[in-house]
C-alpha positions in Angstrom: 7.8 -5.1 -19.1 11.2 -3.7 -20.1 14.2 -4.9 -18.3 16.2 -2.8 -15.9 19.9 -2.3 -16.4 22.1 -4.8 -14.6 24.4 -2.8 -12.4 24.6 -4.2 -8.9 23.7 -7.9 -8.8 24.3 -10.6 -11.5 20.7 -11.8 -11.7 19.6 -12.5 -15.3 15.9 -12.0 -15.8 13.3 -9.3 -15.9 10.6 -8.6 -13.3 8.4 -11.6 -12.9 4.9 -11.1 -14.0 2.5 -11.4 -11.1 -0.9 -11.9 -12.8 -0.6 -15.6 -11.9 -1.2 -15.8 -8.1 0.6 -18.7 -6.4 -1.9 -21.3 -5.2 -1.7 -21.7 -1.4 -2.5 -25.4 -1.6 0.6 -26.2 -3.7 4.2 -25.9 -2.8 5.9 -22.7 -4.2 8.7 -23.4 -6.6 11.8 -24.6 -4.7 9.8 -25.7 -1.7 9.9 -29.2 -0.2 8.0 -28.1 2.9 4.6 -29.1 4.3 1.9 -26.9 5.8 2.3 -26.6 9.6 -0.5 -25.2 11.7 0.7 -22.8 14.4 -2.6 -22.3 16.1 -4.5 -25.4 17.5 -7.9 -23.7 17.8 -8.2 -24.6 21.5 -5.7 -22.5 23.4 -2.5 -20.4 23.1 -0.1 -23.4 23.4 3.1 -22.4 21.6 2.4 -18.7 21.9 3.7 -16.1 24.4 2.1 -12.7 24.9 4.0 -9.7 26.3 2.8 -6.6 28.2 -0.9 -7.3 28.3 -1.5 -11.0 27.9 -5.3 -10.6 28.7 -5.6 -8.9 25.2 -5.6 -12.4 23.7 -8.0 -15.3 24.2 -9.4 -18.3 22.4 -13.2 -18.7 22.1 -15.1 -21.0 19.8 -12.0 -22.0 18.0 -10.9 -18.5 17.3 -7.9 -16.5 18.5 -9.2 -13.1 19.5 -7.0 -10.0 19.7 -8.9 -7.3 21.7 -7.5 -5.1 24.5 -4.6 -2.9 25.5 -1.5 -3.0 23.3 0.1 -6.4 23.4 1.9 -8.8 21.0 1.5 -12.5 20.8 4.8 -14.3 19.7 5.0 -17.8 18.4 7.5 -19.8 20.5 6.3 -23.3 19.8 8.2 -26.4 18.8 8.1 -25.6 15.0 10.2 -22.4 15.5 13.5 -24.1 15.7 16.2 -21.6 14.8 13.6 -19.3 13.3 11.7 -18.9 10.0 13.6 -17.3 7.2 12.1 -18.4 3.9 8.5 -19.4 4.1 4.9 -19.0 3.0 2.5 -17.9 5.8 -1.3 -18.1 5.4 -3.5 -16.4 8.0 -7.3 -16.5 7.9 -8.9 -13.7 9.8 -11.7 -11.1 10.0 -11.8 -7.5 11.4 -14.5 -5.7 13.2 -15.3 -2.0 12.4 -12.4 0.4 13.3 -10.1 -2.5 14.1 -6.4 -2.4 13.7 -3.9 -5.3 14.1 -0.9 -6.7 12.4 1.0 -9.9 11.5 4.8 -9.7 12.2 7.4 -11.7 10.4 11.1 -12.1 11.2 10.5 -10.7 14.6 11.5 -11.9 18.2 9.9 -11.7 21.6 10.3 -8.4 23.6 8.8 -7.5 26.9 6.8 -4.4 25.8 6.3 -1.9 23.0 5.9 -2.2 19.3 8.2 -4.9 18.0 11.6 -3.5 17.0 12.7 -6.4 14.9 11.0 -7.6 11.8 8.3 -6.4 9.5 4.6 -5.8 10.1 1.9 -6.8 7.6 -1.0 -4.5 8.2 -4.5 -5.6 9.2 -6.8 -2.6 8.9 -9.9 -1.9 6.8 -11.4 1.0 8.6 -9.2 2.1 11.6 -8.8 5.8 11.6 -6.3 6.5 14.4 -6.3 8.5 17.6 -5.4 12.0 18.6 -5.8 13.5 15.2 -3.7 10.8 13.5 -5.2 9.3 10.3 -4.1 5.8 9.3 -4.0 5.5 5.5 -2.1 2.2 5.4 -4.6 -0.6 4.8 -4.5 -4.4 5.0 -1.8 -6.0 2.9 0.7 -3.2 3.5 4.2 -4.0 4.4 3.8 -1.4 7.1 5.9 1.8 6.5 7.9 0.1 3.8 5.6 -0.7 1.0 2.0 0.5 1.7 -1.3 0.0 0.0 -3.8 2.7 0.5 -6.8 0.8 -0.9 -9.0 -1.5 1.2 -9.5 -4.8 -0.6 -11.9 -6.5 1.9 -14.7 -5.5 4.2 -15.0 -5.6 7.9 -16.9 -8.6 9.1 -15.9 -10.9 6.3 -13.3 -13.7 6.5 -10.3 -13.3 4.3 -6.8 -14.7 3.9 -3.5 -12.9 4.1 -0.7 -14.7 2.4 2.9 -13.7 3.0 5.7 -15.2 1.0 9.3 -14.4 2.1 12.2 -15.7 0.1 15.6 -14.2 0.2 15.3 -10.4 -0.4 11.8 -10.7 -1.6 8.4 -10.3 0.1 5.1 -10.9 -1.6 1.8 -10.2 0.1 -1.7 -11.2 -1.1 -5.1 -10.2 0.4 -7.2 -13.1 -0.8 -6.2 -13.3 -4.5 -5.3 -9.6 -4.8 -1.6 -8.9 -4.7 -0.7 -5.8 -2.7 3.1 -6.0 -2.3 6.1 -7.5 -4.2 9.0 -5.9 -2.3 12.6 -6.3 -3.2 14.8 -5.3 -0.3 17.8 -4.4 -2.3 16.0 -1.3 -3.5 15.9 -0.1 0.1 19.6 -0.1 1.1 19.0 2.8 3.5 16.2 1.1 5.4 17.2 0.3 8.9 15.1 -2.9 9.0 16.4 -5.9 7.1 15.0 -9.3 6.3 16.8 -12.0 8.3 14.9 -14.7 10.2 12.8 -15.0 13.4 9.3 -15.8 14.5 5.8 -14.5 13.9 3.6 -12.3 16.1 0.0 -11.1 16.2 -0.7 -7.6 17.3 -3.3 -6.5 19.8 -3.5 -2.8 19.0 -6.0 -1.1 21.3 -9.2 -1.8 23.3 -11.3 -0.5 20.4 -9.8 -3.0 17.9 -11.2 -6.5 17.7 -9.8 -9.0 15.2 -10.5 -12.8 15.0 -7.9 -15.3 13.7 -9.3 -18.6 12.5 -6.1 -20.2 11.1 -2.4 -19.6 11.1 -0.3 -22.0 9.1 3.2 -21.9 7.5 5.5 -23.9 5.3 9.2 -23.5 5.0 10.7 -22.8 1.6 14.1 -23.4 0.1 16.0 -20.3 -0.7 15.3 -19.3 -4.3 17.2 -16.0 -5.1 14.8 -13.5 -6.7 15.7 -13.1 -10.4 15.7 -9.5 -11.3 17.9 -7.1 -13.2 18.3 -4.0 -11.1 19.7 -0.5 -11.0 19.8 2.2 -8.3 16.5 4.2 -8.5 18.3 7.4 -7.6 18.3 9.9 -4.8 14.6 10.8 -5.5 13.6 7.4 -4.3 15.4 7.6 -0.9 14.0 11.1 -0.5 10.5 10.0 -1.2 10.7 7.1 1.2 12.0 9.3 3.9 9.0 11.6 3.5 6.7 8.6 3.4 8.1 7.1 6.6 8.7 10.2 8.6 5.4 12.0 7.8 3.0 9.1 7.1 2.8 10.5 3.6 0.9 8.5 0.9 2.3 8.8 -2.7 -0.2 7.9 -5.4 -0.2 8.5 -9.2 -3.9 8.7 -10.1 -3.5 9.9 -13.7 -0.4 8.2 -15.2 0.5 8.6 -18.8 0.7 5.0 -20.0 0.2 5.3 -23.8 3.9 5.4 -24.6 5.2 3.6 -21.5 5.0 0.0 -20.6 1.3 -0.2 -19.9 -0.8 -0.9 -16.9 1.1 -4.0 -15.7 4.4 -2.2 -15.7 3.0 0.8 -13.7 1.6 -1.6 -11.1 4.9 -3.5 -10.9 6.8 -0.3 -10.7 4.7 0.6 -7.6 5.7 -2.7 -5.9 9.3 -1.5 -6.3 9.0 2.2 -5.6 6.1 2.3 -3.2 3.9 4.5 -5.4 0.3 3.3 -5.6 -1.5 3.8 -8.9 -4.9 4.6 -10.2 -5.9 4.6 -13.9 -8.3 6.8 -15.9 -10.8 4.6 -17.8 -11.0 4.9 -21.5 -11.8 2.6 -24.4 -8.1 1.8 -25.2 -7.3 0.4 -21.7 -10.8 -0.6 -20.6 -10.4 -4.4 -21.0 -6.8 -4.3 -19.7 -8.0 -2.4 -16.6 -10.7 -5.0 -16.0 -8.2 -7.8 -16.0 -5.8 -5.9 -13.8 -8.4 -4.9 -11.3 -9.2 -8.6 -10.4 -5.8 -9.5 -9.0 -4.0 -6.2 -8.4 -4.5 -3.5 -5.8 -5.5 -0.5 -8.0 -8.2 2.1 -8.3 -10.0 3.4 -11.4 -11.3 6.9 -12.2 -12.9 8.6 -15.2 -12.7 11.9 -17.0 -15.4 14.4 -16.2 -18.2 14.2 -18.8 -17.4 10.6 -19.7 -20.6 8.7 -20.1 -19.7 5.5 -18.4 -21.1 3.8 -15.3 -19.1 1.1 -13.6 -18.8 0.1 -10.0 -15.0 0.1 -10.2 -14.8 3.8 -10.9 -14.5 5.7 -7.7 -13.1 9.1 -8.7 -13.6 11.7 -11.4 -10.9 14.0 -12.8 -11.4 17.1 -14.9 -9.8 20.3 -16.2 -9.9 23.7 -14.5 -11.4 24.9 -17.8 -14.7 23.0 -17.2 -17.7 25.2 -17.9 -19.4 26.5 -14.7 -16.6 24.9 -12.6 -17.8 26.3 -9.3 -21.2 24.7 -9.7 -19.6 21.3 -10.6 -17.3 21.6 -7.5 -20.1 22.5 -5.1 -22.3 19.7 -6.5 -19.5 17.3 -5.8 -19.2 16.3 -9.4 -15.4 16.3 -9.3 -12.7 14.7 -7.2 -9.5 16.0 -8.9 -9.0 19.1 -11.0 -6.0 19.4 -13.3 -3.9 22.5 -14.0 -1.9 22.9 -17.2 -1.4 26.7 -17.4 -1.2 29.9 -15.6 -4.7 30.7 -17.0 -6.0 27.6 -15.1 -4.5 29.0 -11.9 -6.4 32.2 -12.5 -9.6 30.2 -12.8 -9.0 28.3 -9.6 -7.6 31.0 -7.3 -11.1 32.4 -6.5 -12.4 28.9 -5.9 -9.8 27.6 -3.4 -12.3 27.8 -0.5 -14.8 25.8 -2.5 -12.2 23.2 -3.4 -11.2 22.8 0.2 -14.7 22.7 1.5 -15.7 20.0 -1.0 -12.5 18.1 -0.7 -11.7 18.4 -4.4 -8.0 17.8 -5.0 -5.6 19.8 -7.1 -3.4 17.7 -9.3 0.4 18.3 -8.9 1.7 17.4 -12.4 5.3 16.2 -12.0 5.7 16.2 -15.8 4.4 19.7 -16.6 5.6 21.0 -13.2 2.2 22.6 -12.7 0.7 24.3 -10.9 3.4 26.8 -10.1 5.0 26.6 -6.7 3.5 29.9 -5.5 0.0 28.6 -6.3 0.6 25.3 -4.6 1.7 27.1 -1.4 -1.4 29.3 -1.5 -3.7 26.2 -2.1 -2.0 24.3 0.7 -2.4 27.2 3.1 -6.1 27.3 2.2 -6.5 23.6 3.2 -6.9 22.1 -0.3 -6.3 18.5 -1.1 -3.7 17.4 -3.7 -3.1 14.4 -6.0 -0.1 13.5 -8.2 0.6 12.8 -11.8 3.8 11.5 -13.4 5.4 9.8 -10.4 4.9 6.1 -11.1 7.5 5.5 -13.8 11.1 4.7 -13.1 12.4 7.5 -15.3 10.2 10.5 -14.7 11.0 11.1 -11.0 14.7 10.9 -11.9 14.1 13.7 -14.4 11.8 15.7 -12.2 11.4 15.9 -8.5 8.8 18.7 -8.6 6.3 16.6 -6.6 8.8 16.2 -3.8 9.8 19.9 -3.9 6.1 20.8 -3.7 5.4 18.6 -0.7 8.4 20.1 1.2 8.2 23.7 0.1 4.4 24.1 0.5 4.5 22.1 3.7 1.7 19.8 2.5 0.3 17.7 5.3 -0.2 14.0 4.7 -3.9 14.4 5.4 -4.1 16.8 2.4 -3.4 13.9 -0.1 -6.5 12.6 -1.8 -6.8 8.8 -1.5 -9.8 7.3 -3.4 -11.5 4.2 -2.1 -11.4 0.9 -4.0 -14.8 -0.6 -5.0 -15.2 -4.0 -3.4 
């Protein structure tokens, strides 16, 4: 991956490559800590629940979160002055429609959602209430760096590993990395890494989550080595839309031929918060296979491509496809691309079909297509949308068309197409 210009902090190396997942049974570099179990498997000794303590219980060696909103804070003897740099490993499983969370750098409060610290999301299939739809899935650094793809299934045990060191947070769901967050790219974020305790979330009576093991080891501070530069006003603008409107930003058709390749686009997403998907072809097929095993990505294919693979979960095609209306109504397409005013003419009579069949219209940040008037018309018709050209560091700085489209067309967060990830 290419280095970023050194402007703000005198660190000296490029982004670390994250293909090698740290082994949880060995000390992370710089650590002289030992694993400490925070849950004894018998009772809630060392833990303190707030507003609805009955939402937590221990049965058959498992800590169960199920009931009205409540948070269970660790206040045991290992807390000391708080945890700042650490690796936390939690083994858990969710039941269908469950929602929970693992908080770090937090502190006890009597009621409400914890105001201090960061939440690592626990959610495979929770939808939300009152019309709200929750896109953010397990492994998200909630509202800060989100992952929109489920990497595990309800009912199966899995591990969430959270490594916090200095200004850096890494999250893994089993061996799939979901976040590598560098705080100094988020200077306007009100929440800051500091130190504190851990908390488990009881979200609602319909959510049941079982926790088998919660263990931690303290780490020595090892400053993250990274050359950095400000990403630009577009990034702050995008994050504000993401956080205030629950808006998912995904690049499902990036141009990677002349850029830094698949790894760079994935790592860019850790920094910017843009999730990525890739279109399968022979030139990147092997690289995609390797990336899929330890990264949180999705894979699609071009319409008409004769390839069958379980990893492929969406199909993209041009507005110029022959007999497009039949293809749409037969659900043979998930995303349609627009590269000219002529394509807009083809699609305009089909907006109702696109909306009914949940086929997304690609907003191309590079070509700045479709035109804004068409996007507004499609948004008003209830169509879905996807993005192209928003996952590099350079392009959003040169074009903020995708943000203009979201704001000017008043696109709702539920109108963004989010493909599933094959498990």
